[in-house]
C-alpha positions as CSV (number, residue, x, y, z in Angstrom):
1,M,1.2,29.5,-15.5
2,N,-2.5,28.7,-14.9
3,K,-2.9,29.3,-11.2
4,A,-4.5,25.7,-10.6
5,L,-1.0,24.2,-11.8
6,E,0.9,26.6,-9.8
7,T,-1.3,25.7,-6.7
8,L,-0.4,22.0,-7.6
9,K,3.3,22.5,-7.9
10,A,3.6,24.7,-4.6
11,R,1.7,22.0,-2.7
12,G,4.1,19.3,-4.1
13,F,1.6,17.4,-6.7
14,F,3.6,17.8,-9.7
15,A,6.5,15.2,-10.9
16,Q,5.9,15.2,-14.9
17,C,3.4,16.6,-17.6
18,T,3.2,15.8,-21.0
19,D,2.9,19.5,-22.3
20,E,2.8,21.8,-19.4
21,Q,2.7,24.8,-21.5
22,A,-0.2,23.6,-23.7
23,L,-2.1,22.3,-20.8
24,S,-1.8,25.6,-18.9
25,D,-3.0,27.9,-22.0
26,K,-6.1,25.2,-22.3
27,M,-6.8,25.6,-18.5
28,D,-6.7,29.5,-18.9
29,K,-9.4,29.4,-21.4
30,G,-12.1,27.7,-19.3
31,P,-12.8,24.4,-17.4
32,V,-11.3,20.7,-18.4
33,T,-12.5,17.8,-17.6
34,F,-9.8,15.4,-15.9
35,Y,-9.8,11.9,-14.5
36,V,-8.1,10.1,-12.0
37,G,-8.6,6.3,-11.6
38,C,-7.9,3.3,-9.0
39,D,-8.6,-0.3,-9.1
40,P,-10.9,-1.8,-6.7
41,T,-8.6,-4.7,-5.4
42,G,-9.4,-4.3,-2.1
43,P,-12.4,-3.4,0.1
44,S,-11.2,-0.1,1.1
45,L,-8.7,3.0,-0.1
46,H,-5.5,3.6,2.1
47,I,-4.2,6.9,2.5
48,G,-1.6,6.4,0.0
49,H,-4.4,6.2,-2.7
50,M,-5.8,9.7,-1.7
51,V,-3.0,11.9,-3.2
52,P,-4.8,12.1,-6.6
53,F,-7.9,12.8,-5.2
54,F,-6.9,16.1,-3.1
55,A,-5.3,16.8,-6.5
56,L,-8.7,16.5,-7.7
57,R,-10.3,18.7,-5.3
58,W,-7.8,21.2,-5.7
59,L,-8.6,21.4,-9.7
60,R,-12.3,21.5,-8.9
61,N,-11.9,24.5,-6.6
62,F,-10.3,26.4,-9.6
63,G,-13.2,25.5,-11.6
64,H,-12.2,22.1,-13.6
65,H,-14.2,19.1,-13.7
66,G,-13.3,15.9,-12.3
67,I,-14.1,12.1,-12.9
68,A,-13.4,9.6,-10.4
69,L,-13.0,6.3,-12.6
70,I,-13.2,3.4,-10.4
71,G,-11.5,0.3,-12.4
72,G,-14.2,-2.2,-12.1
73,G,-12.9,-3.7,-15.5
74,T,-9.2,-3.3,-14.9
75,A,-9.3,-4.6,-11.4
76,R,-9.9,-8.1,-12.9
77,I,-6.4,-8.1,-14.3
78,G,-4.4,-6.1,-12.2
79,D,-1.9,-3.4,-12.7
80,P,1.8,-4.5,-12.7
81,S,2.9,-0.7,-12.2
82,G,5.1,-0.5,-9.0
83,K,4.5,-4.1,-8.1
84,T,7.1,-6.8,-7.7
85,E,4.6,-9.7,-8.2
86,M,1.4,-10.3,-9.8
87,R,-1.5,-9.3,-7.9
88,K,-4.0,-12.0,-6.4
89,M,-7.0,-12.8,-8.5
90,I,-10.2,-12.2,-6.5
91,S,-13.9,-13.0,-7.8
92,Y,-15.9,-10.5,-10.0
93,E,-18.4,-10.4,-7.0
94,Q,-15.7,-9.2,-4.7
95,I,-14.7,-6.5,-7.1
96,D,-18.1,-5.1,-7.8
97,Q,-18.5,-4.9,-3.7
98,N,-15.1,-3.4,-3.3
99,A,-16.2,-1.0,-6.1
100,E,-19.2,0.1,-4.1
101,N,-17.5,0.7,-1.2
102,I,-14.7,2.8,-2.8
103,K,-17.5,4.8,-4.7
104,K,-19.1,5.7,-1.5
105,Q,-15.6,6.4,0.5
106,L,-14.9,8.9,-2.3
107,D,-18.3,10.5,-2.6
108,R,-18.0,11.1,1.2
109,F,-14.5,12.7,0.6
110,I,-15.2,14.5,-2.8
111,G,-19.0,15.1,-3.0
112,F,-20.2,14.0,-6.2
113,D,-22.4,16.5,-7.9
114,D,-22.5,14.9,-11.2
115,K,-21.4,18.1,-13.0
116,T,-17.8,19.2,-11.4
117,A,-17.2,15.9,-10.0
118,F,-18.6,12.5,-10.7
119,S,-17.6,8.9,-11.0
120,D,-17.3,6.3,-13.5
121,N,-16.6,2.4,-13.7
122,N,-14.7,1.0,-16.8
123,K,-16.5,-2.1,-16.1
124,N,-19.4,-0.4,-18.3
125,W,-17.1,-0.6,-21.6
126,L,-14.4,-3.6,-20.7
127,A,-16.5,-6.1,-19.2
128,D,-18.3,-7.1,-22.5
129,M,-15.6,-6.1,-25.3
130,N,-15.1,-8.5,-27.9
131,Y,-11.1,-9.5,-27.6
132,I,-10.9,-9.6,-31.3
133,D,-12.2,-6.2,-32.2
134,F,-10.2,-4.8,-29.5
135,L,-6.9,-6.4,-30.7
136,R,-7.8,-5.3,-34.3
137,D,-9.0,-1.6,-33.3
138,I,-6.6,-0.7,-30.1
139,G,-3.7,-3.4,-30.0
140,S,-2.4,-2.5,-33.3
141,C,-1.8,0.7,-31.8
142,F,0.9,-0.2,-29.7
143,S,4.4,-0.9,-30.3
144,V,5.6,-4.2,-27.9
145,N,9.2,-2.6,-28.3
146,K,8.1,0.9,-26.8
147,M,5.9,-0.7,-23.8
148,L,9.1,-2.8,-22.7
149,T,10.8,0.3,-22.4
150,F,8.9,1.6,-19.5
151,E,10.0,1.1,-16.0
152,A,7.0,-0.8,-14.6
153,Y,7.7,-3.6,-17.4
154,K,11.4,-3.6,-17.1
155,Q,11.3,-4.2,-13.4
156,R,8.6,-6.9,-13.6
157,L,10.5,-8.6,-16.4
158,E,13.4,-9.6,-14.3
159,K,10.8,-11.8,-11.8
160,G,8.2,-12.9,-14.7
161,L,5.5,-10.8,-16.2
162,S,2.4,-12.4,-17.1
163,F,0.7,-12.1,-20.5
164,I,-2.6,-11.0,-18.6
165,E,-0.9,-8.1,-16.9
166,F,0.9,-7.1,-20.0
167,N,-2.4,-6.0,-21.3
168,Y,-3.0,-3.8,-18.6
169,Q,-1.7,-0.6,-20.3
170,L,-3.7,-1.2,-23.2
171,L,-6.9,-0.9,-21.2
172,Q,-5.8,1.8,-19.2
173,A,-4.8,3.9,-22.4
174,Y,-8.4,2.4,-23.6
175,D,-10.1,3.9,-20.6
176,F,-8.6,7.5,-21.4
177,Y,-9.8,7.2,-25.3
178,Q,-13.3,6.2,-23.9
179,L,-13.6,9.1,-21.4
180,H,-12.3,11.3,-24.0
181,Q,-15.2,10.4,-26.2
182,R,-17.6,10.0,-23.5
183,H,-17.0,13.1,-21.2
184,D,-14.6,15.3,-23.6
185,C,-12.0,14.4,-20.5
186,C,-8.8,15.9,-21.8
187,L,-6.0,15.4,-19.0
188,Q,-5.4,12.0,-16.6
189,I,-3.8,12.8,-13.4
190,G,-1.9,9.9,-11.3
191,G,1.1,8.7,-9.5
192,D,4.3,9.2,-11.2
193,E,4.4,5.2,-11.4
194,Q,1.5,5.6,-13.9
195,W,3.5,7.7,-16.4
196,G,3.7,4.7,-18.7
197,N,0.1,4.0,-18.8
198,I,-0.8,7.6,-19.0
199,T,1.5,8.6,-22.0
200,A,0.3,5.5,-23.7
201,G,-3.5,7.0,-23.6
202,V,-2.3,10.3,-24.8
203,D,-0.4,8.5,-27.6
204,L,-3.5,6.4,-28.3
205,I,-6.0,9.2,-28.4
206,R,-3.9,10.9,-30.9
207,R,-3.4,7.8,-33.0
208,K,-7.1,7.1,-33.2
209,L,-8.6,10.8,-33.3
210,G,-5.9,12.7,-34.8
211,G,-4.4,13.3,-38.1
212,T,-4.8,16.6,-39.4
213,E,-3.9,19.8,-37.6
214,E,-7.2,20.8,-36.8
215,L,-8.5,17.1,-35.4
216,N,-4.8,17.2,-33.3
217,A,-6.2,20.6,-31.9
218,A,-9.9,19.3,-31.2
219,H,-8.2,16.1,-29.3
220,Q,-5.3,17.1,-27.7
221,V,-4.9,15.4,-24.3
222,F,-2.2,15.7,-21.6
223,G,-0.9,13.4,-18.8
224,L,0.2,14.9,-15.5
225,T,1.6,13.0,-12.6
226,F,2.6,13.4,-8.9
227,P,5.7,12.4,-7.2
228,L,5.9,9.1,-4.7
229,I,5.0,10.3,-1.5
230,T,7.7,9.2,0.9
231,R,8.3,10.0,4.7
232,S,11.7,11.6,5.5
233,D,13.1,8.0,6.3
234,G,12.8,7.0,2.6
235,K,9.7,4.7,3.6
236,K,6.6,4.5,1.7
237,M,4.0,7.3,3.1
238,G,0.7,5.9,4.9
239,K,2.5,2.5,6.1
240,T,2.7,1.3,9.6
241,E,4.3,-1.9,11.0
242,K,0.7,-3.1,11.2
243,G,-0.1,-2.2,7.6
244,A,-1.6,0.4,5.6
245,I,-3.6,3.4,7.0
246,F,-7.1,2.6,5.6
247,L,-10.0,5.0,5.3
248,D,-12.6,2.0,6.4
249,E,-12.8,2.4,10.2
250,S,-13.1,-1.1,10.5
251,M,-9.7,-1.7,9.1
252,T,-8.2,1.2,10.6
253,S,-9.7,3.0,13.7
254,V,-10.4,6.8,13.7
255,F,-8.1,6.8,16.6
256,D,-5.4,4.7,15.1
257,F,-5.9,7.2,11.8
258,F,-5.4,10.2,13.9
259,Q,-2.6,8.7,15.7
260,Y,-0.7,8.0,12.4
261,W,-0.8,11.8,11.4
262,R,-0.3,12.6,15.3
263,N,3.2,10.7,15.0
264,V,4.6,11.7,11.7
265,A,8.4,12.7,11.9
266,D,9.0,16.3,12.3
267,P,10.9,16.9,8.9
268,D,7.4,15.6,7.4
269,V,4.8,18.0,8.9
270,E,5.1,20.8,6.6
271,K,5.1,18.6,3.5
272,F,2.0,16.5,4.6
273,F,-0.1,19.8,5.5
274,K,0.5,21.1,1.9
275,L,-0.5,17.5,0.2
276,F,-3.5,16.2,3.0
277,T,-4.9,19.7,3.8
278,F,-6.6,22.7,2.2
279,L,-5.1,25.2,4.6
280,E,-3.6,28.1,3.0
281,L,0.4,27.8,2.3
282,D,1.0,31.1,4.4
283,E,-1.4,29.4,7.2
284,I,0.5,26.1,7.1
285,S,4.2,28.0,7.4
286,E,3.1,30.0,10.7
287,I,1.8,26.7,12.3
288,C,4.7,25.1,11.2
289,K,6.9,27.7,12.7
290,G,5.4,27.2,16.3
291,D,5.4,24.3,18.9
292,I,6.1,21.1,16.5
293,N,3.8,18.9,18.8
294,K,0.9,21.3,18.3
295,A,1.5,21.4,14.8
296,K,1.3,17.4,14.5
297,E,-2.0,17.7,16.6
298,R,-3.3,20.0,14.3
299,L,-2.4,18.0,11.0
300,A,-3.8,15.0,12.7
301,Y,-7.4,16.8,13.4
302,E,-7.4,18.2,9.7
303,V,-6.8,15.1,8.0
304,T,-8.9,12.8,10.0
305,A,-11.8,15.7,9.8
306,L,-11.4,15.6,5.9
307,I,-11.6,11.5,6.1
308,H,-14.1,10.9,8.7
309,G,-15.7,14.2,9.5
310,K,-15.2,17.3,12.2
311,E,-17.0,14.8,15.1
312,K,-15.1,11.9,15.1
313,A,-11.8,13.9,14.3
314,A,-12.6,16.0,17.5
315,G,-13.4,12.8,19.5
316,A,-9.9,10.9,18.4
317,L,-8.2,14.5,19.6
318,S,-10.1,14.3,22.8
319,G,-9.3,10.5,23.2
320,A,-5.4,11.1,22.2
321,K,-5.5,14.1,25.0
322,A,-6.8,11.7,27.8
323,A,-4.1,9.1,26.7
324,F,-1.4,10.8,26.8
325,S,-2.0,14.0,29.1
326,G,-5.3,12.9,31.1
327,E,-7.0,16.1,30.0
328,G,-9.6,14.8,27.4
329,D,-12.1,12.2,27.4
330,K,-11.1,8.6,27.9
331,T,-14.3,7.4,26.4
332,Q,-12.8,8.4,23.0
333,M,-9.6,6.4,23.7
334,P,-9.4,2.8,22.2
335,T,-11.2,0.6,24.2
336,F,-11.6,-3.2,25.1
337,E,-14.3,-4.9,27.2
338,I,-13.5,-7.5,29.9
339,A,-16.0,-9.7,31.9
340,K,-16.2,-8.3,35.3
341,S,-15.8,-11.9,36.6
342,E,-11.9,-12.2,35.3
343,I,-10.9,-9.2,36.9
344,D,-12.4,-10.4,40.3
345,A,-10.7,-13.6,39.7
346,G,-7.4,-11.9,38.5
347,V,-6.2,-12.1,35.1
348,G,-2.7,-12.3,33.9
349,V,-1.0,-9.1,33.0
350,L,0.6,-10.7,30.0
351,T,-2.9,-12.1,29.1
352,L,-4.4,-8.6,29.4
353,F,-2.0,-7.0,27.0
354,V,-2.3,-10.0,24.4
355,S,-6.1,-10.2,24.5
356,S,-6.5,-6.3,24.3
357,G,-4.5,-6.2,21.2
358,L,-1.6,-4.4,22.5
359,C,0.7,-7.1,22.0
360,S,0.7,-9.9,19.8
361,S,2.0,-13.0,22.3
362,N,3.0,-13.5,25.7
363,G,6.6,-13.5,24.9
364,E,6.2,-9.8,23.5
365,A,4.4,-8.6,26.6
366,R,7.0,-9.9,28.6
367,K,9.6,-8.6,26.9
368,L,7.6,-5.1,26.9
369,I,7.3,-5.1,30.7
370,L,10.8,-6.2,31.4
371,G,12.3,-3.3,29.1
372,N,10.4,-1.1,31.3
373,G,8.0,-0.2,28.5
374,A,4.6,-1.0,29.8
375,S,2.6,0.7,32.4
376,L,-0.9,0.5,34.2
377,N,-3.0,3.3,34.9
378,G,0.3,5.4,34.6
379,E,2.4,3.3,36.9
380,K,5.4,1.5,35.3
381,L,4.9,-2.3,35.7
382,S,7.8,-4.8,36.3
383,D,6.7,-7.9,37.0
384,P,5.6,-10.0,34.0
385,T,3.7,-12.5,36.4
386,M,1.4,-9.7,38.2
387,K,-2.1,-10.6,38.2
388,V,-4.4,-7.6,38.1
389,T,-7.6,-7.4,40.1
390,A,-10.3,-5.1,40.8
391,A,-7.8,-3.4,43.3
392,N,-5.8,-1.9,40.3
393,L,-9.2,-0.3,38.8
394,D,-8.8,3.4,38.7
395,T,-11.6,5.8,40.5
396,D,-14.0,5.0,37.4
397,G,-13.8,1.5,37.8
398,E,-11.4,1.1,34.5
399,L,-7.8,0.2,33.5
400,V,-5.5,2.0,30.9
401,L,-2.7,-0.1,29.7
402,K,0.3,1.9,28.0
403,S,2.5,-0.1,25.6
404,G,5.7,2.0,24.7
405,K,5.1,5.7,24.2
406,K,2.6,5.6,21.8
407,K,-0.1,2.7,22.1
408,F,-2.8,2.9,24.9
409,M,-5.9,0.8,25.7
410,R,-9.0,1.5,27.7
411,I,-9.9,-1.8,29.5
412,V,-13.6,-1.5,30.7
413,L,-15.5,-4.0,32.6
414,K,-18.8,-5.8,31.2
């Protein structure tokens, strides 16, 4: 088998392929151009979006050429795949802004050089498309009966599938057709929930451009999907009680991003090393044979460095060490400012936990303290009526609040 495909399989990126042997043979003959798409339905990608883009970098490492397709056109509709209800419609202006944000995030991670990796936007061919011509030329190639056999549509039919969403598969298939025509793209990769959309594109290209044996060979295209990445507890990877782990620092701080990886369950560590880092498999195996907490720390550093850069990853690591062992740099911890006058007058400890964001309400903070889960500068708290004053400041004139075992906040005076 082709070395690139072997690597994807060994690292957990392989679920289904339309013709694995033929794709392997084609990749052995030289570079192929492939694409992965994402719709800018929000202002930032989250870590769950990144699995195909890690695969993109692996394929590029083996000499193949990757296209990151941003769905500025398809985002106007919304993909029903993997969704239990229709996406909320957002303005075209917001979609365009989201697309710019996401392009910048992907450029930082991938490094577009306009040759081995570049971006495109399906708005370029979808936004001004003539609907009647599209129905005649593209819609005529699709069978409604076949479309309804795909899991994405079957699940949604139970709760209701809008006609606008029903068109999505045609548009994604048309994307593959356009990229094949424009860039000789012959492979689409994505999550396994995209299997129906991907195979629809393969079939559309065969119908539109195939026919003779010679044409079929010239326009042979493929689809490859990756498994849905779940945690060992069966829940979707990249989700927390606060929501998704975003790449945008204003939505998920670098410290919280780092801590997500630092706190993954023991059985997930090796799997996540394979998927979300570029360390060699032998090195990963050795790391995971040692101290599991050091392995998690290394995982958190590696992923954070890839997304946010080595300097910020080092800062998050130092902040985590300061929070958990007192060995690192406190200034790298999550920090909240409070007026010196408030501390001088005395501020209720419940108010401090809520205003700093460690608790959502006084009731939650009270329950935390009475449950022996809160501390101030390393000392357990037991009195929810306590007033925090200047006498409680540490030698640096600061406070460190702790909620449970994993949530910290550095309080500084302003």
